[in-house]
PDB file of N, CA, C and O in Angstrom:
ATOM      1  N   MET A   1       5.692 -26.289  19.072  1.00  0.00           N
ATOM      2  CA  MET A   1       6.294 -27.657  18.671  1.00  0.00           C
ATOM      3  C   MET A   1       6.905 -27.853  17.559  1.00  0.00           C
ATOM      4  O   MET A   1       6.461 -27.697  16.421  1.00  0.00           O
ATOM      5  N   ASN A   2       8.253 -28.305  17.989  1.00  0.00           N
ATOM      6  CA  ASN A   2       8.911 -29.022  17.107  1.00  0.00           C
ATOM      7  C   ASN A   2       9.271 -30.267  16.760  1.00  0.00           C
ATOM      8  O   ASN A   2       9.899 -30.925  17.590  1.00  0.00           O
ATOM      9  N   THR A   3       8.940 -30.863  15.426  1.00  0.00           N
ATOM     10  CA  THR A   3       9.004 -31.803  14.901  1.00  0.00           C
ATOM     11  C   THR A   3      10.006 -32.127  14.486  1.00  0.00           C
ATOM     12  O   THR A   3      10.212 -33.339  14.547  1.00  0.00           O
ATOM     13  N   SER A   4      11.032 -31.314  13.915  1.00  0.00           N
ATOM     14  CA  SER A   4      12.291 -31.693  12.969  1.00  0.00           C
ATOM     15  C   SER A   4      12.971 -32.763  13.834  1.00  0.00           C
ATOM     16  O   SER A   4      13.859 -33.110  13.054  1.00  0.00           O
ATOM     17  N   ALA A   5      13.141 -33.526  14.953  1.00  0.00           N
ATOM     18  CA  ALA A   5      13.636 -34.858  15.500  1.00  0.00           C
ATOM     19  C   ALA A   5      12.993 -35.892  15.021  1.00  0.00           C
ATOM     20  O   ALA A   5      13.616 -36.947  14.898  1.00  0.00           O
ATOM     21  N   VAL A   6      11.719 -35.825  14.675  1.00  0.00           N
ATOM     22  CA  VAL A   6      11.360 -37.004  13.993  1.00  0.00           C
ATOM     23  C   VAL A   6      11.287 -37.523  12.552  1.00  0.00           C
ATOM     24  O   VAL A   6      10.606 -36.823  11.803  1.00  0.00           O
ATOM     25  N   SER A   7      11.735 -38.383  12.131  1.00  0.00           N
ATOM     26  CA  SER A   7      12.032 -38.858  10.737  1.00  0.00           C
ATOM     27  C   SER A   7      10.893 -39.471  10.169  1.00  0.00           C
ATOM     28  O   SER A   7      10.601 -40.606  10.545  1.00  0.00           O
ATOM     29  N   VAL A   8      10.236 -38.921   9.360  1.00  0.00           N
ATOM     30  CA  VAL A   8       8.833 -39.329   8.360  1.00  0.00           C
ATOM     31  C   VAL A   8       9.484 -40.962   8.002  1.00  0.00           C
ATOM     32  O   VAL A   8       8.631 -41.845   8.097  1.00  0.00           O
ATOM     33  N   ASN A   9      10.413 -41.271   7.740  1.00  0.00           N
ATOM     34  CA  ASN A   9      10.345 -42.703   6.919  1.00  0.00           C
ATOM     35  C   ASN A   9      10.769 -43.383   8.578  1.00  0.00           C
ATOM     36  O   ASN A   9      10.481 -44.580   8.589  1.00  0.00           O
ATOM     37  N   GLN A  10      11.128 -43.098   9.393  1.00  0.00           N
ATOM     38  CA  GLN A  10      10.833 -43.993  10.472  1.00  0.00           C
ATOM     39  C   GLN A  10       9.713 -45.347  10.859  1.00  0.00           C
ATOM     40  O   GLN A  10       8.520 -45.136  11.078  1.00  0.00           O
ATOM     41  N   GLN A  11      10.188 -46.410  10.886  1.00  0.00           N
ATOM     42  CA  GLN A  11       8.788 -47.151  10.961  1.00  0.00           C
ATOM     43  C   GLN A  11       9.095 -47.626  12.403  1.00  0.00           C
ATOM     44  O   GLN A  11      10.191 -47.847  12.919  1.00  0.00           O
ATOM     45  N   PRO A  12       7.929 -47.721  12.888  1.00  0.00           N
ATOM     46  CA  PRO A  12       7.852 -48.235  14.554  1.00  0.00           C
ATOM     47  C   PRO A  12       7.930 -49.443  14.554  1.00  0.00           C
ATOM     48  O   PRO A  12       7.605 -50.267  13.699  1.00  0.00           O
ATOM     49  N   THR A  13       8.383 -49.553  15.560  1.00  0.00           N
ATOM     50  CA  THR A  13       8.589 -50.895  16.486  1.00  0.00           C
ATOM     51  C   THR A  13       7.780 -51.607  17.290  1.00  0.00           C
ATOM     52  O   THR A  13       6.967 -50.973  17.963  1.00  0.00           O
ATOM     53  N   ALA A  14       7.815 -52.827  17.378  1.00  0.00           N
ATOM     54  CA  ALA A  14       6.839 -53.395  18.298  1.00  0.00           C
ATOM     55  C   ALA A  14       7.962 -53.445  19.658  1.00  0.00           C
ATOM     56  O   ALA A  14       9.157 -53.736  19.636  1.00  0.00           O
ATOM     57  N   PHE A  15       7.240 -53.115  20.628  1.00  0.00           N
ATOM     58  CA  PHE A  15       7.705 -52.961  22.634  1.00  0.00           C
ATOM     59  C   PHE A  15       8.387 -54.120  22.852  1.00  0.00           C
ATOM     60  O   PHE A  15       9.567 -54.201  23.194  1.00  0.00           O
ATOM     61  N   VAL A  16       7.406 -55.280  22.590  1.00  0.00           N
ATOM     62  CA  VAL A  16       7.728 -56.279  23.065  1.00  0.00           C
ATOM     63  C   VAL A  16       7.408 -57.143  21.598  1.00  0.00           C
ATOM     64  O   VAL A  16       6.351 -57.028  20.978  1.00  0.00           O
ATOM     65  N   GLN A  17       8.560 -58.032  21.184  1.00  0.00           N
ATOM     66  CA  GLN A  17       7.924 -59.525  20.361  1.00  0.00           C
ATOM     67  C   GLN A  17       8.144 -60.845  20.820  1.00  0.00           C
ATOM     68  O   GLN A  17       9.005 -61.290  21.579  1.00  0.00           O
ATOM     69  N   ARG A  18       7.085 -61.462  20.142  1.00  0.00           N
ATOM     70  CA  ARG A  18       7.359 -62.684  20.554  1.00  0.00           C
ATOM     71  C   ARG A  18       8.439 -63.642  19.645  1.00  0.00           C
ATOM     72  O   ARG A  18       8.642 -63.593  18.432  1.00  0.00           O
ATOM     73  N   SER A  19       9.031 -64.491  20.623  1.00  0.00           N
ATOM     74  CA  SER A  19       9.875 -65.539  20.101  1.00  0.00           C
ATOM     75  C   SER A  19       9.686 -66.286  18.815  1.00  0.00           C
ATOM     76  O   SER A  19       8.462 -66.357  18.708  1.00  0.00           O
ATOM     77  N   SER A  20      10.217 -66.871  17.801  1.00  0.00           N
ATOM     78  CA  SER A  20       9.793 -67.439  16.797  1.00  0.00           C
ATOM     79  C   SER A  20      10.274 -69.193  17.347  1.00  0.00           C
ATOM     80  O   SER A  20      10.121 -70.325  16.888  1.00  0.00           O
ATOM     81  N   GLU A  21      10.863 -68.630  18.479  1.00  0.00           N
ATOM     82  CA  GLU A  21      11.924 -70.561  19.127  1.00  0.00           C
ATOM     83  C   GLU A  21      10.820 -71.121  19.668  1.00  0.00           C
ATOM     84  O   GLU A  21       9.874 -70.565  20.227  1.00  0.00           O
ATOM     85  N   LYS A  22      11.094 -72.714  19.376  1.00  0.00           N
ATOM     86  CA  LYS A  22       9.890 -73.287  19.781  1.00  0.00           C
ATOM     87  C   LYS A  22      10.515 -73.753  20.804  1.00  0.00           C
ATOM     88  O   LYS A  22      11.596 -74.322  20.649  1.00  0.00           O
ATOM     89  N   VAL A  23       9.851 -73.568  22.251  1.00  0.00           N
ATOM     90  CA  VAL A  23      10.137 -73.859  23.478  1.00  0.00           C
ATOM     91  C   VAL A  23       9.594 -75.394  23.988  1.00  0.00           C
ATOM     92  O   VAL A  23      10.263 -76.185  24.653  1.00  0.00           O
ATOM     93  N   PHE A  24       8.532 -75.553  23.615  1.00  0.00           N
ATOM     94  CA  PHE A  24       7.840 -77.081  23.730  1.00  0.00           C
ATOM     95  C   PHE A  24       6.532 -77.314  23.512  1.00  0.00           C
ATOM     96  O   PHE A  24       6.124 -78.473  23.593  1.00  0.00           O
ATOM     97  N   PHE A  25       5.550 -76.136  23.162  1.00  0.00           N
ATOM     98  CA  PHE A  25       4.620 -76.811  22.376  1.00  0.00           C
ATOM     99  C   PHE A  25       4.417 -76.179  21.025  1.00  0.00           C
ATOM    100  O   PHE A  25       4.812 -75.026  20.853  1.00  0.00           O
ATOM    101  N   ASN A  26       3.684 -77.011  19.810  1.00  0.00           N
ATOM    102  CA  ASN A  26       3.679 -76.481  18.668  1.00  0.00           C
ATOM    103  C   ASN A  26       2.626 -74.938  18.429  1.00  0.00           C
ATOM    104  O   ASN A  26       2.737 -74.178  17.467  1.00  0.00           O
ATOM    105  N   HIS A  27       1.846 -74.812  19.342  1.00  0.00           N
ATOM    106  CA  HIS A  27       1.083 -73.990  19.344  1.00  0.00           C
ATOM    107  C   HIS A  27       1.582 -72.845  20.190  1.00  0.00           C
ATOM    108  O   HIS A  27       1.821 -72.971  21.391  1.00  0.00           O
ATOM    109  N   LYS A  28       1.783 -71.298  19.257  1.00  0.00           N
ATOM    110  CA  LYS A  28       2.312 -70.450  19.548  1.00  0.00           C
ATOM    111  C   LYS A  28       2.200 -69.929  20.768  1.00  0.00           C
ATOM    112  O   LYS A  28       3.209 -69.776  21.456  1.00  0.00           O
ATOM    113  N   GLY A  29       0.853 -69.547  21.257  1.00  0.00           N
ATOM    114  CA  GLY A  29       0.463 -68.924  22.265  1.00  0.00           C
ATOM    115  C   GLY A  29       0.762 -69.690  23.554  1.00  0.00           C
ATOM    116  O   GLY A  29       1.360 -69.145  24.481  1.00  0.00           O
ATOM    117  N   MET A  30       0.373 -70.863  23.602  1.00  0.00           N
ATOM    118  CA  MET A  30       1.065 -72.279  24.689  1.00  0.00           C
ATOM    119  C   MET A  30       2.657 -71.961  24.745  1.00  0.00           C
ATOM    120  O   MET A  30       3.443 -71.907  25.691  1.00  0.00           O
ATOM    121  N   GLY A  31       2.769 -71.827  23.742  1.00  0.00           N
ATOM    122  CA  GLY A  31       4.826 -71.968  24.165  1.00  0.00           C
ATOM    123  C   GLY A  31       5.354 -70.548  24.376  1.00  0.00           C
ATOM    124  O   GLY A  31       6.519 -70.484  24.768  1.00  0.00           O
ATOM    125  N   TYR A  32       4.541 -69.123  24.136  1.00  0.00           N
ATOM    126  CA  TYR A  32       5.087 -68.393  24.854  1.00  0.00           C
ATOM    127  C   TYR A  32       4.577 -68.226  25.966  1.00  0.00           C
ATOM    128  O   TYR A  32       5.406 -67.897  26.814  1.00  0.00           O
ATOM    129  N   TYR A  33       3.578 -68.313  26.314  1.00  0.00           N
ATOM    130  CA  TYR A  33       2.989 -68.466  27.876  1.00  0.00           C
ATOM    131  C   TYR A  33       4.134 -69.482  28.629  1.00  0.00           C
ATOM    132  O   TYR A  33       4.808 -69.110  29.589  1.00  0.00           O
ATOM    133  N   LEU A  34       4.210 -70.605  28.118  1.00  0.00           N
ATOM    134  CA  LEU A  34       5.137 -71.131  28.887  1.00  0.00           C
ATOM    135  C   LEU A  34       6.748 -70.734  29.327  1.00  0.00           C
ATOM    136  O   LEU A  34       7.437 -70.978  30.318  1.00  0.00           O
ATOM    137  N   SER A  35       6.967 -69.994  28.057  1.00  0.00           N
ATOM    138  CA  SER A  35       8.489 -69.427  27.949  1.00  0.00           C
ATOM    139  C   SER A  35       8.407 -68.268  28.940  1.00  0.00           C
ATOM    140  O   SER A  35       9.408 -67.935  29.574  1.00  0.00           O
ATOM    141  N   TRP A  36       7.318 -67.693  29.078  1.00  0.00           N
ATOM    142  CA  TRP A  36       7.321 -66.341  29.811  1.00  0.00           C
ATOM    143  C   TRP A  36       7.076 -66.853  31.192  1.00  0.00           C
ATOM    144  O   TRP A  36       7.700 -66.196  32.025  1.00  0.00           O
ATOM    145  N   ILE A  37       6.333 -67.858  31.709  1.00  0.00           N
ATOM    146  CA  ILE A  37       6.692 -68.541  32.789  1.00  0.00           C
ATOM    147  C   ILE A  37       8.061 -68.919  33.235  1.00  0.00           C
ATOM    148  O   ILE A  37       8.623 -68.511  34.251  1.00  0.00           O
ATOM    149  N   LEU A  38       8.429 -69.577  32.533  1.00  0.00           N
ATOM    150  CA  LEU A  38      10.048 -69.715  32.636  1.00  0.00           C
ATOM    151  C   LEU A  38      10.703 -69.010  32.734  1.00  0.00           C
ATOM    152  O   LEU A  38      11.582 -69.361  33.522  1.00  0.00           O
ATOM    153  N   GLY A  39      10.896 -67.731  32.222  1.00  0.00           N
ATOM    154  CA  GLY A  39      11.461 -66.338  32.388  1.00  0.00           C
ATOM    155  C   GLY A  39      11.435 -65.935  33.932  1.00  0.00           C
ATOM    156  O   GLY A  39      12.306 -65.187  34.377  1.00  0.00           O
ATOM    157  N   HIS A  40      10.654 -66.329  34.553  1.00  0.00           N
ATOM    158  CA  HIS A  40      10.394 -66.171  35.934  1.00  0.00           C
ATOM    159  C   HIS A  40      11.077 -66.315  36.948  1.00  0.00           C
ATOM    160  O   HIS A  40      10.977 -65.705  38.013  1.00  0.00           O
ATOM    161  N   GLU A  41      12.028 -67.386  36.562  1.00  0.00           N
ATOM    162  CA  GLU A  41      12.649 -68.263  37.387  1.00  0.00           C
ATOM    163  C   GLU A  41      13.710 -67.032  38.055  1.00  0.00           C
ATOM    164  O   GLU A  41      13.735 -66.847  39.271  1.00  0.00           O
ATOM    165  N   VAL A  42      14.357 -66.429  37.341  1.00  0.00           N
ATOM    166  CA  VAL A  42      15.536 -65.701  37.764  1.00  0.00           C
ATOM    167  C   VAL A  42      14.829 -64.967  38.669  1.00  0.00           C
ATOM    168  O   VAL A  42      15.663 -64.735  39.545  1.00  0.00           O
ATOM    169  N   TYR A  43      13.733 -64.426  39.015  1.00  0.00           N
ATOM    170  CA  TYR A  43      13.316 -63.808  40.000  1.00  0.00           C
ATOM    171  C   TYR A  43      12.774 -64.880  40.849  1.00  0.00           C
ATOM    172  O   TYR A  43      11.634 -64.548  41.175  1.00  0.00           O
ATOM    173  N   ASP A  44      13.022 -65.768  41.240  1.00  0.00           N
ATOM    174  CA  ASP A  44      12.476 -66.998  42.262  1.00  0.00           C
ATOM    175  C   ASP A  44      10.753 -67.019  41.865  1.00  0.00           C
ATOM    176  O   ASP A  44      10.040 -67.359  42.809  1.00  0.00           O
ATOM    177  N   GLY A  45      10.038 -66.685  40.557  1.00  0.00           N
ATOM    178  CA  GLY A  45       8.817 -66.610  40.516  1.00  0.00           C
ATOM    179  C   GLY A  45       8.481 -68.066  39.865  1.00  0.00           C
ATOM    180  O   GLY A  45       7.306 -68.325  39.606  1.00  0.00           O
ATOM    181  N   SER A  46       9.413 -68.930  39.626  1.00  0.00           N
ATOM    182  CA  SER A  46       8.945 -70.120  39.264  1.00  0.00           C
ATOM    183  C   SER A  46       9.928 -71.214  39.158  1.00  0.00           C
ATOM    184  O   SER A  46      11.041 -70.813  39.499  1.00  0.00           O
ATOM    185  N   ASP A  47       9.915 -72.288  38.854  1.00  0.00           N
ATOM    186  CA  ASP A  47      10.963 -73.444  39.046  1.00  0.00           C
ATOM    187  C   ASP A  47      10.984 -73.705  37.946  1.00  0.00           C
ATOM    188  O   ASP A  47       9.825 -73.599  37.546  1.00  0.00           O
ATOM    189  N   CYS A  48      11.944 -74.149  36.757  1.00  0.00           N
ATOM    190  CA  CYS A  48      11.920 -74.768  35.437  1.00  0.00           C
ATOM    191  C   CYS A  48      11.623 -76.269  35.589  1.00  0.00           C
ATOM    192  O   CYS A  48      10.899 -76.798  34.746  1.00  0.00           O
ATOM    193  N   ASP A  49      12.043 -76.871  36.429  1.00  0.00           N
ATOM    194  CA  ASP A  49      12.026 -78.062  36.320  1.00  0.00           C
ATOM    195  C   ASP A  49      10.360 -78.559  36.719  1.00  0.00           C
ATOM    196  O   ASP A  49       9.889 -79.623  36.319  1.00  0.00           O
ATOM    197  N   GLU A  50       9.765 -77.783  37.390  1.00  0.00           N
ATOM    198  CA  GLU A  50       8.380 -78.085  37.697  1.00  0.00           C
ATOM    199  C   GLU A  50       7.432 -77.513  36.880  1.00  0.00           C
ATOM    200  O   GLU A  50       6.233 -77.786  36.951  1.00  0.00           O
ATOM    201  N   CYS A  51       7.912 -76.740  36.115  1.00  0.00           N
ATOM    202  CA  CYS A  51       7.219 -76.121  34.743  1.00  0.00           C
ATOM    203  C   CYS A  51       7.004 -76.934  33.670  1.00  0.00           C
ATOM    204  O   CYS A  51       5.949 -77.067  33.048  1.00  0.00           O
ATOM    205  N   LEU A  52       8.359 -77.631  33.425  1.00  0.00           N
ATOM    206  CA  LEU A  52       8.793 -78.536  32.329  1.00  0.00           C
ATOM    207  C   LEU A  52       7.793 -80.018  32.545  1.00  0.00           C
ATOM    208  O   LEU A  52       7.219 -80.562  31.601  1.00  0.00           O
ATOM    209  N   ARG A  53       7.752 -80.360  33.543  1.00  0.00           N
ATOM    210  CA  ARG A  53       7.245 -81.433  34.475  1.00  0.00           C
ATOM    211  C   ARG A  53       5.570 -81.435  33.831  1.00  0.00           C
ATOM    212  O   ARG A  53       5.006 -82.303  33.164  1.00  0.00           O
ATOM    213  N   VAL A  54       5.129 -80.270  34.265  1.00  0.00           N
ATOM    214  CA  VAL A  54       3.208 -79.997  34.467  1.00  0.00           C
ATOM    215  C   VAL A  54       3.086 -79.826  32.725  1.00  0.00           C
ATOM    216  O   VAL A  54       2.142 -80.375  32.157  1.00  0.00           O
ATOM    217  N   ALA A  55       4.338 -78.850  31.750  1.00  0.00           N
ATOM    218  CA  ALA A  55       3.906 -78.938  30.626  1.00  0.00           C
ATOM    219  C   ALA A  55       3.823 -80.147  29.763  1.00  0.00           C
ATOM    220  O   ALA A  55       3.193 -80.230  28.709  1.00  0.00           O
ATOM    221  N   ALA A  56       4.857 -81.497  30.596  1.00  0.00           N
ATOM    222  CA  ALA A  56       4.718 -82.584  29.691  1.00  0.00           C
ATOM    223  C   ALA A  56       3.236 -83.492  29.988  1.00  0.00           C
ATOM    224  O   ALA A  56       2.996 -84.661  29.685  1.00  0.00           O
ATOM    225  N   GLN A  57       2.511 -82.655  30.572  1.00  0.00           N
ATOM    226  CA  GLN A  57       1.067 -83.263  31.024  1.00  0.00           C
ATOM    227  C   GLN A  57       0.008 -82.496  30.064  1.00  0.00           C
ATOM    228  O   GLN A  57      -1.083 -83.042  29.898  1.00  0.00           O
ATOM    229  N   ILE A  58       0.245 -81.379  29.487  1.00  0.00           N
ATOM    230  CA  ILE A  58      -0.530 -80.929  28.705  1.00  0.00           C
ATOM    231  C   ILE A  58      -0.232 -81.161  26.928  1.00  0.00           C
ATOM    232  O   ILE A  58       0.835 -81.275  26.324  1.00  0.00           O
ATOM    233  N   LYS A  59      -1.824 -81.171  26.376  1.00  0.00           N
ATOM    234  CA  LYS A  59      -2.016 -81.775  25.233  1.00  0.00           C
ATOM    235  C   LYS A  59      -1.371 -80.555  24.304  1.00  0.00           C
ATOM    236  O   LYS A  59      -1.611 -79.434  24.752  1.00  0.00           O
ATOM    237  N   ASP A  60      -0.635 -80.596  23.151  1.00  0.00           N
ATOM    238  CA  ASP A  60      -0.536 -79.272  22.751  1.00  0.00           C
ATOM    239  C   ASP A  60      -1.918 -78.811  21.943  1.00  0.00           C
ATOM    240  O   ASP A  60      -2.680 -79.697  21.555  1.00  0.00           O
ATOM    241  N   ARG A  61      -2.241 -77.352  21.686  1.00  0.00           N
ATOM    242  CA  ARG A  61      -3.344 -76.998  21.256  1.00  0.00           C
ATOM    243  C   ARG A  61      -4.345 -77.310  22.209  1.00  0.00           C
ATOM    244  O   ARG A  61      -5.419 -77.052  21.665  1.00  0.00           O
ATOM    245  N   ASP A  62      -4.534 -77.731  23.349  1.00  0.00           N
ATOM    246  CA  ASP A  62      -5.985 -78.306  24.375  1.00  0.00           C
ATOM    247  C   ASP A  62      -5.585 -77.371  25.366  1.00  0.00           C
ATOM    248  O   ASP A  62      -4.566 -77.403  26.055  1.00  0.00           O
ATOM    249  N   ALA A  63      -6.719 -76.335  25.359  1.00  0.00           N
ATOM    250  CA  ALA A  63      -6.824 -75.438  26.671  1.00  0.00           C
ATOM    251  C   ALA A  63      -6.939 -75.826  27.619  1.00  0.00           C
ATOM    252  O   ALA A  63      -6.335 -75.414  28.610  1.00  0.00           O
ATOM    253  N   ALA A  64      -7.919 -76.926  27.596  1.00  0.00           N
ATOM    254  CA  ALA A  64      -8.651 -77.452  28.757  1.00  0.00           C
ATOM    255  C   ALA A  64      -7.478 -78.435  29.678  1.00  0.00           C
ATOM    256  O   ALA A  64      -7.600 -78.415  30.903  1.00  0.00           O
ATOM    257  N   SER A  65      -6.675 -79.041  29.234  1.00  0.00           N
ATOM    258  CA  SER A  65      -5.915 -80.062  29.428  1.00  0.00           C
ATOM    259  C   SER A  65      -4.563 -78.645  30.116  1.00  0.00           C
ATOM    260  O   SER A  65      -3.886 -78.843  31.125  1.00  0.00           O
ATOM    261  N   TRP A  66      -4.494 -77.542  29.395  1.00  0.00           N
ATOM    262  CA  TRP A  66      -3.582 -76.443  30.169  1.00  0.00           C
ATOM    263  C   TRP A  66      -4.192 -76.083  31.484  1.00  0.00           C
ATOM    264  O   TRP A  66      -3.391 -75.871  32.395  1.00  0.00           O
ATOM    265  N   GLN A  67      -5.658 -75.961  31.786  1.00  0.00           N
ATOM    266  CA  GLN A  67      -5.966 -75.375  33.043  1.00  0.00           C
ATOM    267  C   GLN A  67      -6.360 -76.634  33.886  1.00  0.00           C
ATOM    268  O   GLN A  67      -6.954 -76.566  34.963  1.00  0.00           O
ATOM    269  N   GLY A  68      -6.007 -77.658  33.345  1.00  0.00           N
ATOM    270  CA  GLY A  68      -6.333 -79.226  34.146  1.00  0.00           C
ATOM    271  C   GLY A  68      -4.645 -79.416  34.748  1.00  0.00           C
ATOM    272  O   GLY A  68      -4.395 -80.148  35.705  1.00  0.00           O
ATOM    273  N   ALA A  69      -4.040 -78.966  34.324  1.00  0.00           N
ATOM    274  CA  ALA A  69      -2.395 -79.387  34.762  1.00  0.00           C
ATOM    275  C   ALA A  69      -2.390 -78.664  35.826  1.00  0.00           C
ATOM    276  O   ALA A  69      -1.386 -78.618  36.536  1.00  0.00           O
TER     277      ALA A  69
END
């Protein structure tokens, strides 16, 4: 096995990194999932206006209100 192409000093990088930009919520997890859902608009998987109207009904850091919306 030839391992000469692998540098010992290489740092692993994350395959996917969460953005640090706030989309709507202060809660990082809720903001991440909302941005993920909004990203599906490109594939006709979501409607941005509808998602933001629903997000406005959700209390920040309240999973029950997320489910209820």
